[in-house]
C-alpha positions, 0 to 999 in steps of 0.5 A: 458491542458483541456484534462489532467484536464478532465482526472484528474477530471473524476469521479471514483467509490467510491469503489476504494477509499473505498478499498484503505481506508481499505487495506492500513492501514491494510497492514501498521499495519501488517508491524508495528505489530512486532514493536508495540508489543515491543514499549518499546524496540523500542522507549525507551533507553532500546533497541539499538538506534543510537547516536546523530550524530550531524547534519550528513547528514545521520541523518537529525533529531535526535529523543531522546529516549522516556519514556516507558509510551509515547512509549506505548501510541504512539504504541496504538495510531498508532494501534487505528488510523489505525484501525479507518481509515480502518473502516471509523470512523472519517476518516479524523482525524484518517488518519491524526493522523496515518500518523503523528505518523508513520512518527514520529516512522520512523524518531525515528528508522531509522534502522527499516525504510523500504519502507512500513513505508516510504511510509505510511505517504504520502499514508495515508495523501492522504486518509485523505484529500480524501472523503475516508469515503463517503461509506462503513464505520462507518461514512457513516453508521452514515450519512445514519441513520441521513438522510436515504433519502439522495442520496447514494454516488456512485462516487467521484472526480477522483483526489485521485484515479489518485494520487494513479494510478500515484504513482504506475506507477511511482514506477514501472517505477523508479524501472525498470530504477534502475534495468536496470542501475544496474545488471539486464541486465547482471547478474542473480540477481533474482536467487541470491536474492532467496538465501539471508536471506529472503529465504522462504520454498516456494522459496526453493521448487520453485528453485528446481522445475524450470530450470535455464533458467526460471529465466532469463525469469522471470527476463526479464518479471519483467523488461519489466513490470516495465520499460513499466508500464506507457505504459501498464497501459495507454493503455486499451488493455494492462491494464488487462494483466499488472494487472495480471502480477503485481499481479503475481509479488507481489505474488511471492515477498510475498511468496519467500522473507519472511519479504517483504510480507507486501510490496507486500500486500501494492503494490498489494492492490493499484494495485487492487483498482486502476486498477481492471476493473470497472465491477468486482469492482462493482460486488464485492461491489454492488451485494447485492444491485442489488439482487431482492427483495423477493416476498410477499407471 
């Protein structure tokens, strides 16, 4: 237990948390953008809505249609709070408002609920309760102006980062188990998916270029990666190859499966922020800080 507690509490670079704070709400807003611009048809009686099923287990909560002014107000508040969270402005409050409103619209229109909108409330609440605005945001800039001699935050408690790391690995592992229990070990599922309604031009070109056997190899690679994710990311010498494979998988999903691009961006953002090697992460964020000061003439 002491070793587990030490691992959970081990300080992490603040850049990991800042990267999550910026990328996650932007990916979620990207997914919701096509709904937000049609808030009147999305949340009011002018669009199609499921009727009240009277407590049916498939409808745990019925949200009635909203008046148009309230629907547009909620849409504007989602956009404003999401952008505020990404900018690190009133970080905790913005994150809590964003999480609650996204949860509300997800329940209000269950037919449009997708993995991104279902995960969004939990992920953004984690950012709201973490010191996400400690660096690289408006809140941090204002604190720096008020107290220029205060020490600069470089590391934060590891708990929030460990939450996102465990979440990501659990998602991969659960997905791999579900695929293995389904048809992925006996049927060319990946090839079939690429012929579905989500097919993009990139998918069509890649299918024409690659031989049929290669899709079995790709399917096996994805399954091996996801099933073994807890091991690949736990071991130091397999972590970087797993990062490369994971980013390649999400790039493939985003390029070949059309509307699923926002899910791919969300997962790739968590993957990069949580597992990018620390030297590369610090070099990307702190290169200007380490630059030598110009000599006086």
